[in-house]
N, C-alpha and C positions, 0 to 999 in steps of 0.2 A: 588453531581451533579446528579448522576444516580438516587438517591432516589427522587430528585425533578422532574426529567424527568419521572420517573415511576408514581409519584403522579399526574403530569399534564396529562399524558396519561389516567390514571385511572379515574380522577374526572372531567377533562375538555374535554377529547377526542380531544385534540389539535393536529394539524399536526406538523411534525418535524420542519419545517421551523419556525413556530410560537414559538415553544418551544425554539429553538436556539436564536431567537430574544429576547425573554424574559430573557434567561440566560445572554445574552449580556448586558442587562439593569441592571442586579443585581450586586451590588458591591461585593457580596460574591465570585464571580467568575472572578473578575478583573485580577487575576494572571494567568488565563488560556488563554493564547494568541491564542489558536486555535479556540476559539469561535468567536472573531471578524474576524479572517481570514476565517473562514467557512462562515460567513454572507456575507463577501465581494465576496467570490466565488459564493455563491448562487445568489447574485444580478447580477453577470455577466452572469448568465444563465447556470451555471454548474449544474449537477445533485447533489443530496444529497451526494452520495457516492464519486463522483469526488471532490466536495467541501471539504468534511471532510478529504479525503486522502491527498489532497494538503495542507490543513490547519495543519494537524498533522505533515507532513513533514517539513513545514516551521517553526513550533514551536519546533521541536525536540531539537535543540541546546539551544534555549532561555529558555526552561523549563527543561533542563537537563534530557531528557527522553532517556532511553536506547531503543534498538531495540524491546525488548519484550514489553515495555510499549507502544510504538508506534503501534506495531502490535495489541495489545489488544484494544487500542482505535480505530484503523481502523476497526477491526473486529466488535466491538460493533456498531459503526455507520454504518457500511455496512449492518448489519442485521436489524437495526432500521428502522421502517417504511415499512418493507416488508411483514409483517403478519397482522392478525387481532389484535384487542386491547389486548386480552388475551395473544397472542403470544408475543406482544411487552412488556407486563408486565413481562412475564416469562424471556424474553431476558434481561430485566433490572436487575431482581433478580439474574440471572446467572452471568452476568458481574460484578455486584456489589460484589459478593462473590469472583470472580477471581481477581478483582482489590484490594480487601482487602488482599488476599493472597500475591499478588505482592508487596503490600505496606509492609506487615510484613517481607517478604524476603529482601526487600531493606533496611528496618530499621535494621534488624539483620546484614546484610552485612556492613552497615554504622557503626554500633557500633563496630564490630570486626576490620574493617580497620581503623576507627577513632582512636582507641587506639594505633594501630600500627604506624600510622603517627605521633601521639603526641610523642610516645616513640622514634621514629627515629629523630624527630626534636630536642628533648631534647638532645640525644647523639651527634647529629651533632653540636649543639651549644656547648656542653661540649668539644667536640674534637677541635672545632675551638678556644675555650678559652684556652685549653691546648697548642695549637700551638702558641698562641700569647704570652704565658708566656715563 
């Protein structure tokens, strides 16, 4: 998503509202519930930052985002559109790296905890089977 935003800024010089409307139309981002929520907020007259902060908060549970994820998204969209084109491109590059790091950390945590939960489930089932005998 951030790569698409960066490319749109770089090659089309589009404003943020137009970019978010285009993202909303693309099927690739259908699972990102904060995009339609942002567009709804923007249509109601809220600023870019207010719309995105509200959209991320509304989508936190639906998308299973932790507080660090939400803060990263809020921070990205808060800074987007506040500088010239080169500044926005650098902002996109910076947050793309930060979100990739966040993804790697979450993936590692999931792999470690996933094995633990599978192990606990197996032994809980085994204990229950032994109690039934």
